[in-house]
C-alpha positions in Angstrom: -15.8 -5.7 -21.9 -16.4 -8.7 -19.8 -18.3 -7.4 -16.7 -16.7 -7.4 -13.3 -19.2 -9.2 -11.1 -17.6 -7.7 -7.9 -19.3 -4.4 -8.9 -22.6 -6.3 -9.4 -22.4 -7.8 -5.9 -22.4 -4.3 -4.4 -25.8 -3.5 -5.9 -27.1 -6.8 -4.6 -25.7 -5.9 -1.1 -23.8 -9.1 -1.0 -20.1 -9.5 0.1 -17.6 -10.9 -2.5 -16.0 -14.0 -1.1 -12.4 -13.9 -2.1 -9.8 -16.7 -2.2 -6.2 -16.0 -1.7 -3.5 -17.8 -3.7 0.0 -17.9 -2.3 1.4 -20.9 -4.2 2.5 -21.1 -7.8 -0.1 -23.7 -9.0 -2.6 -23.1 -11.8 -4.3 -26.3 -10.7 -5.0 -24.9 -7.2 -6.0 -21.5 -8.7 -8.6 -23.3 -10.9 -9.8 -25.4 -8.0 -10.4 -22.4 -5.8 -12.3 -20.7 -8.6 -14.5 -23.8 -9.1 -15.2 -23.9 -5.3 -17.5 -20.9 -5.8 -15.4 -18.0 -4.7 -16.4 -14.7 -6.3 -12.8 -13.8 -6.9 -9.3 -15.3 -6.5 -6.4 -13.1 -5.6 -2.9 -14.0 -6.7 -0.4 -12.8 -4.0 2.7 -11.3 -5.5 3.8 -9.7 -2.2 4.1 -12.7 0.1 3.2 -15.6 -2.2 5.8 -18.1 -3.4 5.7 -16.9 -7.0 6.9 -14.2 -9.3 5.6 -12.1 -12.1 6.4 -14.8 -14.7 3.8 -17.0 -13.0 1.0 -14.4 -13.2 -0.3 -15.0 -16.7 -0.8 -18.7 -16.3 -2.4 -18.3 -12.9 -4.9 -15.7 -14.3 -5.6 -18.0 -17.2 -6.5 -20.8 -14.7 -8.8 -18.5 -12.7 -10.4 -17.2 -15.9 -11.5 -20.8 -16.7 -13.9 -20.4 -13.8 -16.6 -17.8 -12.9 -14.3 -16.2 -10.3 -12.8 -12.7 -11.0 -9.0 -12.7 -11.4 -7.3 -10.3 -9.0 -3.7 -9.7 -8.0 -2.0 -8.2 -5.0 1.1 -6.5 -6.4 4.4 -6.8 -4.6 4.7 -3.0 -4.2 3.4 0.2 -5.6 5.4 -0.1 -8.8 4.1 1.4 -12.1 5.8 -1.1 -14.4 4.7 -4.2 -12.4 1.1 -3.0 -12.1 0.9 -2.3 -15.9 2.1 -5.9 -16.5 -0.4 -7.4 -14.1 -3.3 -5.6 -15.8 -2.0 -6.4 -19.2 -2.0 -10.1 -18.2 -5.8 -9.9 -17.6 -6.2 -9.0 -13.9 -9.6 -7.5 -13.2 -8.4 -5.8 -10.1 -5.3 -4.8 -8.1 -4.8 -4.8 -4.4 -1.8 -2.6 -3.6 0.1 -3.0 -0.3 1.3 -0.3 2.1 -0.6 2.8 0.9 0.1 5.3 3.6 -0.6 8.7 2.0 -2.7 10.4 -0.6 0.5 10.6 -2.8 0.9 6.8 -2.5 -2.8 6.3 -3.6 -2.4 8.8 -6.5 0.7 6.9 -7.7 -1.2 3.6 -7.5 -4.2 5.0 -9.5 -1.9 6.5 -12.0 -0.5 3.1 -12.9 -4.0 1.5 -13.0 -6.1 3.9 -15.1 -5.8 5.0 -18.7 -5.7 8.8 -19.4 -7.2 11.1 -18.4 -7.6 9.3 -15.0 -4.1 8.0 -15.0 -1.1 7.2 -17.1 -1.3 3.5 -17.8 0.4 2.6 -21.1 -1.7 0.7 -23.6 -0.5 -2.8 -24.3 -3.1 -5.1 -22.7 -2.1 -8.3 -24.5 -4.0 -11.0 -22.7 -6.1 -8.4 -21.0 -7.6 -7.6 -24.3 -8.3 -11.3 -25.1 -10.0 -11.9 -21.8 -11.7 -8.5 -21.4 -12.9 -8.0 -24.9 -12.5 -5.7 -27.9 -13.8 -2.6 -26.0 -11.1 -3.0 -23.3 -9.6 0.4 -23.6 -13.0 2.2 -23.4 -14.3 0.2 -20.5 -11.2 -0.7 -18.4 -11.2 2.5 -16.2 -14.8 1.8 -15.0 -14.4 -2.0 -14.8 -11.1 -2.8 -13.2 -11.1 -2.7 -9.3 -8.4 -0.6 -7.5 -8.0 -1.3 -3.8 -5.4 0.4 -1.6 -4.2 -1.6 1.4 -4.4 0.3 4.7 -2.1 -1.6 7.1 -0.2 1.0 9.1 -1.1 3.7 11.7 0.0 6.3 9.2 -2.4 5.0 6.6 -5.2 5.1 9.1 -4.3 8.7 10.0 -4.5 9.6 6.3 -7.6 7.5 5.5 -9.9 10.4 4.4 -7.2 11.9 2.1 -6.6 8.5 0.6 -10.3 7.8 0.0 -10.7 11.1 -1.8 -8.3 10.2 -4.6 -10.2 10.1 -7.9 -10.1 6.6 -9.5 -9.5 4.7 -6.3 -12.4 2.3 -5.7 -11.7 1.6 -2.1 -9.7 0.0 0.7 -8.5 -3.5 1.5 -7.6 -3.8 5.2 -4.4 -5.7 6.2 -5.0 -6.6 9.8 -1.7 -8.3 10.5 0.6 -5.5 9.5 -1.8 -3.0 11.0 -1.5 -4.9 14.3 2.3 -4.8 14.1 2.2 -1.0 13.3 0.1 -0.6 16.5 2.5 -2.7 18.6 0.3 -5.8 18.7 1.3 -9.3 17.7 -0.1 -10.3 14.3 -2.3 -13.4 13.7 -5.1 -14.0 16.1 -5.4 -10.7 17.9 -8.1 -9.0 15.8 -10.3 -8.8 18.9 -7.8 -6.7 20.7 -9.7 -3.6 21.7 -7.5 -1.0 20.1 -7.1 -3.0 16.8 -10.8 -3.7 16.6 -11.7 0.0 17.1 -9.2 0.9 14.4 -10.5 -1.7 11.9 -14.1 -0.4 12.5 -12.9 3.2 12.0 -11.5 2.3 8.6 -14.7 0.5 7.7 -16.8 3.5 8.9 -14.8 6.0 6.8 -15.1 3.8 3.7 -18.8 3.4 4.1 -19.4 7.0 4.8 -17.8 7.9 1.5 -19.5 5.0 -0.3 -16.2 3.3 -1.1 -15.5 -0.4 -1.5 -14.0 -2.1 1.6 -12.5 -5.5 2.1 -10.4 -7.4 4.6 -8.2 -10.4 5.1 -9.6 -12.6 7.9 -7.3 -14.9 9.9 -10.1 -17.2 10.9 -13.8 -17.9 10.5 -14.7 -16.1 13.7 -13.2 -12.9 12.3 -14.8 -13.5 8.8 -18.3 -14.0 10.4 -17.9 -10.8 12.5 -16.8 -8.8 9.5 -19.7 -10.1 7.4 -22.1 -8.7 10.0 -20.4 -5.2 9.7 -21.3 -5.2 6.0 -18.0 -5.3 4.2 -17.9 -5.6 0.4 -15.1 -8.3 0.3 -14.1 -11.0 2.8 -11.1 -13.2 2.4 -11.4 -16.2 4.8 -7.7 -17.1 4.9 -5.2 -18.1 2.1 -4.8 -21.4 0.2 -2.3 -22.8 2.6 -4.5 -22.1 5.6 -7.5 -23.7 4.0 -5.4 -26.8 3.1 -3.9 -27.1 6.6 -7.3 -26.6 8.4 -9.0 -29.2 6.2 -6.2 -31.7 6.5 -5.9 -31.2 10.3 -9.7 -31.7 10.7 -9.7 -35.0 8.8 -6.7 -36.3 10.7 -8.3 -35.4 14.0 -11.5 -37.1 13.0 -9.8 -40.3 12.0 -7.5 -40.4 15.0 -10.3 -39.7 17.4 
């Protein structure tokens, strides 16, 4: 099966730099991949796109060296099966609050005996290779999003689920769950302590951990902590910041 370079980066002790695609554009998906990101995540939860767009977006990403990932819209067995069948090399699943949530997620992602994923990989087989069935369980990345106080309280039970590779931290919803405004408040003392607690629990159990960063200051700080994956904003944020910077430079 085509290797998942996100696993390779762990052994090299380098963070995967992950792009975030929220618009339905294969062109932008391909551009992000060619920019040098290690992975590009298609956002089905908040992105302006549906399941019908996923195969073409993953095809565009697959034309580059970036690993094709998807954040599913919810912890749904059928949707997750379709995403993986379309060729995704990893799933980020939102709102995992309990061990049972994590077990349900893994069940959809892994073939028996680790899970109950149905076999029908379609494009996944074309992209992954003829040994897809035998290698998928050890190749595809499963990341549960911790983004509520309840999820934080159950972090150890969630991390102990067999077949779960690790955690992806959602700082904005986590902030809301803690009564803090989302966006630029990652330096809030309570939120910062909570984020670092999640990271510490993941690292203590040798589990993968990534995070969405609202700005470069946050991304730089998280890089120093030693995370496995950093997402420095989404496609629209990158477009807006670049356009705003050029306008400011020209207008003086």
